[in-house]
Each structure stands twice: as structure tokens, then as C-alpha cells.
C-alpha positions in Angstrom: 91.3 -75.7 -13.6 87.6 -74.9 -13.2 88.7 -71.1 -13.0 90.1 -71.5 -16.4 87.4 -73.0 -18.5 84.7 -70.7 -16.7 87.1 -67.9 -18.3 87.0 -69.6 -21.4 83.2 -70.0 -21.4 82.9 -66.2 -20.3 85.3 -65.5 -23.4 83.1 -67.6 -25.8 79.9 -65.9 -24.5 81.1 -62.3 -24.7 79.8 -60.3 -27.7 82.9 -59.4 -29.9 84.3 -56.0 -29.3 82.4 -53.1 -31.3 85.5 -51.1 -31.9 87.1 -53.3 -34.2 87.2 -53.2 -38.1 85.7 -56.1 -40.1 89.5 -57.1 -40.8 90.4 -57.1 -37.1 87.1 -59.1 -36.2 88.7 -61.6 -38.6 91.7 -61.8 -36.7 90.1 -61.7 -33.5 87.6 -64.6 -34.2 90.6 -66.9 -35.6 92.2 -66.5 -32.2 89.5 -66.8 -30.1 88.5 -69.8 -31.9 92.3 -71.2 -31.6 92.2 -70.4 -27.9 88.4 -72.3 -27.6 89.9 -74.9 -29.5 92.8 -75.9 -27.6 90.9 -75.4 -24.2 88.3 -78.0 -25.5 90.8 -80.6 -26.3 92.9 -79.9 -23.2 90.1 -80.7 -21.2 89.1 -84.0 -23.3 92.9 -84.8 -22.5 92.7 -84.3 -19.1 91.4 -87.5 -17.9 93.4 -89.7 -20.3 96.8 -87.8 -20.4 99.4 -86.1 -18.7 99.8 -83.9 -21.7 98.4 -80.8 -23.1 97.2 -80.4 -26.3 99.9 -78.1 -27.5 102.9 -80.8 -26.1 100.8 -83.8 -27.9 101.2 -81.8 -31.0 104.8 -81.4 -30.4 105.1 -85.3 -30.0 103.0 -85.7 -33.0 104.9 -83.5 -35.2 108.2 -85.1 -34.4 106.6 -88.5 -34.9 106.0 -87.4 -38.6 109.0 -85.4 -39.3 111.8 -86.6 -36.8 114.6 -84.2 -38.5 112.3 -81.0 -37.8 114.3 -78.2 -36.3 113.1 -76.5 -33.2 112.7 -73.6 -35.5 110.4 -75.5 -37.8 108.6 -76.4 -34.9 108.0 -72.9 -33.7 106.7 -72.0 -36.8 104.2 -75.1 -37.3 102.8 -74.5 -33.6 102.9 -70.7 -34.1 104.7 -70.1 -30.9 108.2 -68.6 -30.0 111.2 -70.6 -30.3 111.8 -70.1 -26.5 108.4 -71.6 -26.0 109.3 -74.8 -28.0 112.5 -75.2 -25.8 110.3 -75.0 -22.9 108.1 -77.8 -24.2 111.1 -80.1 -25.3 112.8 -79.6 -21.8 109.4 -80.4 -20.0 108.9 -83.4 -22.4 112.3 -84.6 -21.8 112.0 -84.0 -18.0 109.0 -86.4 -18.2 110.5 -88.9 -20.6 108.6 -88.2 -23.6 111.7 -87.4 -25.7 115.5 -87.8 -25.8 117.7 -84.7 -26.9 121.2 -85.4 -28.3 123.7 -83.5 -30.0 123.8 -84.1 -33.7 126.9 -86.0 -34.9 127.0 -83.9 -37.7 126.8 -80.4 -36.4 127.2 -80.4 -32.5 125.1 -77.0 -32.6 122.2 -78.8 -33.5 120.0 -81.4 -31.3 118.5 -84.4 -32.1 114.9 -85.1 -30.6 114.2 -88.6 -30.4 110.5 -90.0 -29.3 110.7 -92.5 -26.3 108.3 -95.3 -26.3 106.4 -93.7 -23.5 105.6 -90.8 -26.2 104.8 -93.5 -29.2 102.5 -94.9 -26.4 100.9 -91.6 -25.2 100.5 -90.5 -29.0 98.5 -93.6 -29.7 96.5 -93.6 -26.7 95.6 -90.1 -26.4 94.9 -89.6 -30.3 91.6 -90.6 -30.1 90.5 -88.7 -27.4 91.3 -85.6 -29.7 90.1 -86.9 -32.7 86.8 -87.1 -31.0 87.0 -84.0 -29.7 87.8 -82.2 -33.1 84.8 -84.1 -34.9 82.5 -82.4 -31.9 84.0 -78.9 -32.6 83.5 -79.4 -36.6 80.3 -81.1 -36.2 78.2 -77.9 -36.9 80.0 -77.6 -40.4 78.8 -79.0 -43.7 81.3 -80.1 -45.9 81.3 -77.5 -48.4 81.6 -75.2 -45.3 84.5 -77.0 -44.1 86.3 -76.6 -47.4 85.3 -73.1 -48.1 86.7 -72.4 -44.2 90.1 -74.3 -45.0 90.5 -72.4 -48.4 89.8 -68.9 -46.6 92.2 -69.6 -44.0 94.9 -71.0 -46.2 94.6 -67.4 -48.1 95.1 -65.6 -45.0 97.7 -67.8 -44.1 99.7 -66.9 -47.3 98.9 -63.6 -47.4 100.0 -63.1 -43.8 103.4 -64.9 -44.8 103.5 -62.7 -47.8 103.4 -59.7 -45.6 106.2 -60.4 -43.5 108.3 -62.0 -46.1 108.5 -65.6 -44.8 108.3 -68.9 -46.6 105.3 -71.0 -44.9 105.3 -73.6 -47.0 106.9 -77.0 -45.9 
């Protein structure tokens, strides 16, 4: 784990590659930030939870959208459907979710949160919230609004380019 976080720190202090166009730099920086944010939140959870930030996001999303399919989860989490399947399988083996076949359509699975998951979400959420506040703290309210707006525009544009409907 220490080696991993040394690599994260190294990534963050490295200068951006000079060969990238401005458009490529935007995508590079978004990915770099996403990686650093996840690593920071994973570190904040380490002493308080057995879950990673990604698996906690799965549980939190299912808590608010219990009928969501694994395909929707993949889009929301920006991971592949097989990655979602692995997360769900791990969460099931650890007792956080129960997976049942749908009574209406045997091809579909229904993923139910267990009490253990509900408790973990409640216990871990303050640590995630605190880490997020620390990460966002350098931004003014106006910068936060501008960043959200810019990222929304990029997201819509990317979805338009690949012809997907990304609005839920």
C-alpha cells in the first residue's frame, strides 16, 4: 500500500507530458485528478472500512437506485460491465449485497443491499465527505460552479460523439 501511494504522489508532482495538445491535456488532467481523488478517498477509508471508494460508490448508488442494472452501474462508475460484475461478486462474497434472479425476467439479477451494507454506508460516508471537502477546499464557490459546468459540457459532448444517451 505504501508503494502504491508513493506512486500516486510521484504522479501528482510529475510535470504534464509536453507532447500533449491542449485538448489532450484536458483529458489527461481529468484522468489524473480522478485517480488522485480515488486514491485519497481510499486512503481516508483504509482505517475505517474494508471497502474501497469504488465499492462504496456501488453500494451508495444501489441504495438510491435499487432497480439499476449492472449496465447502468458501469456507466455511472465509468467502468466496464465485467468490472461491475467483479465488484458485485466481491460485495456478495463479503456479505454486502444479495443477488437474486428477477421473478419477472430470469435473465436479470436483482441486487439487494444487506444490513451490513447499510451500516457500512452510514459509517464510511463521513470519512468520504471529509476527504472530499479537503480535496475541493482550494476552490472558491465560483470556481466550483465553473468546473461543474465545464465538466458537464465535456460529458455531454463526449456522449454526443459516441452517440450514447448519458442522462439518467
